[in-house]
N, C-alpha and C positions, 0 to 999 in steps of 0.2 A: 182814549187811554186814561187810566187813573191809577192812583196809588191808594191803598186802604188807609184809613185814618188810624194812626197809632200814637198814643201820647208818649211822653218821654219815660214815664214810669213803666209802661208796658215794654218799651224798647229795651230798657235795662234788664228786663227779666226774660228776654227772648232766649230760651233754651241755653242756659249757662253751660250745659255739658258740651255743646258744640264749640264754645269758646275755650274750653279747657283741653289743652293738648294732651293731658294724661288720660282722658276718657277714650276708651276704645269702643267703637260702635258695637262690637259683639257683646261687650259687657252689658250694654243696654238692651240688646235685642234677644239675647240667648234664651230667656225664659218664655219668649213668645214666638219662637220659630216653630214651624210645623212639626208635629210628632214629639214635642217636648213634654216631658212628664215632670210633675212636681216631686221634689225629693222627700223621702220619708224619714222619720226619726225612729230609730230602733232601740236606743238606750236612754231611758228617762226614769226618774224616780216616781213613786206613786203619787206625790203631790202634783208634779208636772202633768202626769197622765190624767189625773182627776180634773185639773184646770183645763186641759186640752179637750176633755170630753164635754165639759159644761160650756165653755166659752169658745172653743175652737182655736185655730192658729192663724186667723186673719185671712184676708183675701189675697191670693197670689197675683191678682191682676191690678194691684194698686198703682203700679208703675207703668201701666199699659200706655198712658198718654205720652210718656217720655219715649217709649219705643215707637209709638205712632209718628211722632215728629222726627225722630232719628231716621226711621225708614223713609219718610218723605224727603228729608234732607239728602240722603244717599241717592234716592231716585232722581231728584232735581239735579244734583251734581253730576250724576252719570249722563244726564241729558243736557249737560252744559248750561244749566240754568233755565231751561224752557220745558214745560210739560203741559199736557191737557189734564182736565180734572179727573178723568177716568183713571189715570195712572196713580192717583192717590187713593182711590176707593179700596184697594186690597189692604190698606193699612189703617183704616179709620176705626175709631172706637165704636161708632154707631154707623155702620155702612148702609147706604141707601139700597133700595131694591134696584134690580137691573132694569134698564129701559126696555120698552116694548120694541123688539127688533122688527116686528111686522110693519111698523110705520115707515121704516127706512129714513128716519129723520135724524139729523145731526144735532138738533136742538133739544136739550134736556135741562132740567134744573141742576145747576152746579153750585148750589148754596153750600154743599158740604166741603167745598174747597176753600171757603172763606177763612176757616180757622187756621189753615196752613198759610194763607196769604197774610193774615195778621201776625202769625208767629215769625215769619221770615221776611216781612216787608215786601210782599209780592205785588206785581202789577198785572192787571187784567187787560189783555189786548185782544181786540176783535180783528181777525184776519180779513183783509179787504175783500169785499164782494162775496163773503161767505158768512155762515152762522157759527163758524168755529172760533172758540175762545182759547187763547194760549195764555198761560201764566208765566210771567218772567220774574226771576229771582236773582237780580244782580248782586245784592249784598251777600247772599249765601255763598256765592262763588269765591269770596275772599275770606271766608271764615276758616278757622283751624279745624280740620276734620281729617282723621286718618282714612286712607283709601280702604274701602270695604264694599263688596258687591251688595246691593240691596236685596233683601229676601223677596221671594215671589209674592208672599202675602204673610200677614201676621195671624197668630192664633192665640186666643185667650185660653188660659188653663182652666180646666174643670175645678171648681172649688171643692176640696175634700172636706168631709165632716170632721176629720182629724188627720194629721200627718203622723200621729203616733201609732206605730205598728207593733209596739212591744206588748208583752203579756200583761203589763200593768194596766193597759187600756181596758182589758176585759175585767180586771179586778175593780177598776174605777166604776165601770158600769154596774157591776154586781153590788158594790157598796152603795151606790146611789139608790138602786131599787130597794135594797134591804133597809136602807135608812128610812125610806118612806113607809115601808111596811111596819118597821119598828115604831115609828111615830104614831101610826094608827093604833097599833096594839097598846102603846103606852096610854093613849087617850081613853081606850076602853077600860083600862085598869084604874085610871085615876078617878073616874066618876063615882064608882061605888065605894072606893077607898075613902074619898073625902067625906062620904056620908057618915062613916063610922069613926073616922080618925081626923084629928086636927093637929097632928104632930108637925113640928117644924119641917121635917123632911118632905112630907106630902105637900105642905104649903109651898115650899121652895120649888119643888118639881112642877107644881101646878102653875106657879108664877112664870116659869121659863118655858112652859109647854107651847104657848103661841109662837115663840121664836123658833123652837125646834120644829114645829109643824110647818112654819113658813119656809125654813131652810130646806127641809125634806121635800117640800113641794117644788120649790124653785130649782133645785138641782136636777129635777126630772122634767119640769115644764120647759126650762130654757133649752136643753138639748133637743127636745121634741120640736119646739118652735124653730130652732136653727135648722133642723133637718127639713122641715117643710119649706123654709125660705131658701135653703141651698138647692133643693130639688127644683124649685121654680126658677131660680137664678141660673142654674146650669142648663136648663132648657133654653133660656134666652141666649146664653153663651154659645151653645151648639148652633143656634139659628144664626147668630152674628158670624161665627166661624165659617159656616156654610156660605153666607153671603160674600165674605172676603174671598173665599176660594172660587166662588162663581165669578166674581169680578176679575180674578186672575185669569180664569179660563176665557172670560169675555174679551179680554184684551188680545187674545190670540185668534179671535174669529175674524172672518172677512168683513162683518158688519161694522167693525170699528176701524178697520185698516184704512178705509177711505179718509176718515177724520184724522188719523195719525199721519197719513201721507200728506194731507193739506197742511197740517201743522208743521211737519218736517220741512216741507217746501218753503214755508214762510220763515221758519227758523234759519234755514240755510241762507235765505236771502238777507235776513237781518245781520247775520254774522259777516257776510261778504260786503255789506254796504255800510251801514252806520248804526249808531245807537240812537235812542230817542232824544229828540231835542226838546227844549223847554216849551216850544210852541205846540208840540204834539201831546204834551201832558196836560190834561184838564185840571187835575188837582194832585198835589203831593203833600206829605205830612209836614214839610218845612214851611208851607204857606199858611197864612192865617185865613180861616174860613170867612171871617168878616171882610177881609181885604178882597177876597174873590167875589163876594156879594157886591161890594162897592164897584169893582171893575165891571161887573155886568150891568 
């Protein structure tokens, strides 16, 4: 048995939303539930539409890590503080690939469960005479959290190029393109004009032309670069969403039911007998690591 090492600073930052009685789980999870679509904006002025076209409206998945830990907390509490690692996989921000079911082995890498253990001071327990690992979260059972059924899995939102669906968005795109065309045309006119005229007007226009050219170029290159990035990122999001859904389906198959049954049997035995004693814990965060080395 062991407890993950967490310093005091980390402990103070462990999911503050769970300790806040006013936070409702649905408020954290609602944007990442299956079949959730991002909200669109239909009423914006031309400046907002132009900004949205060039720079976008941000990533709708910025708070996914909060939803991940909230869903994990709800699952742990529903299981009365004990889970196996596979039960966390449908909520992970970077879910692992499914295990090879042809091997019929209960032993797989469970490193992806470490972040949840660190977040909620979990203990890793190996069931006697088996390869099954159960994760125990005693502290989480005493935290303030409104009752809410955990979702089957979480789903990241597809990143939109823009959430602005107003007519101003089309105007902004046209303006950006015509701005670049106009800058090119201005450059063609300036070269012969400066050959025959040195008037202050032409000199002034020529002096600010590099800035106009750079502006016209950037307001077209930045959206193009964003479009390429968003398309690549959305492909990764679709892959991660499919993995989470696959893990949800995997938990309902016979291949994992054996491990769940072993874990449930051990959990029931623990509840009916006793909690862990100090002699059964190899290391916990309240101990000094140097003192443990000296004891050995």
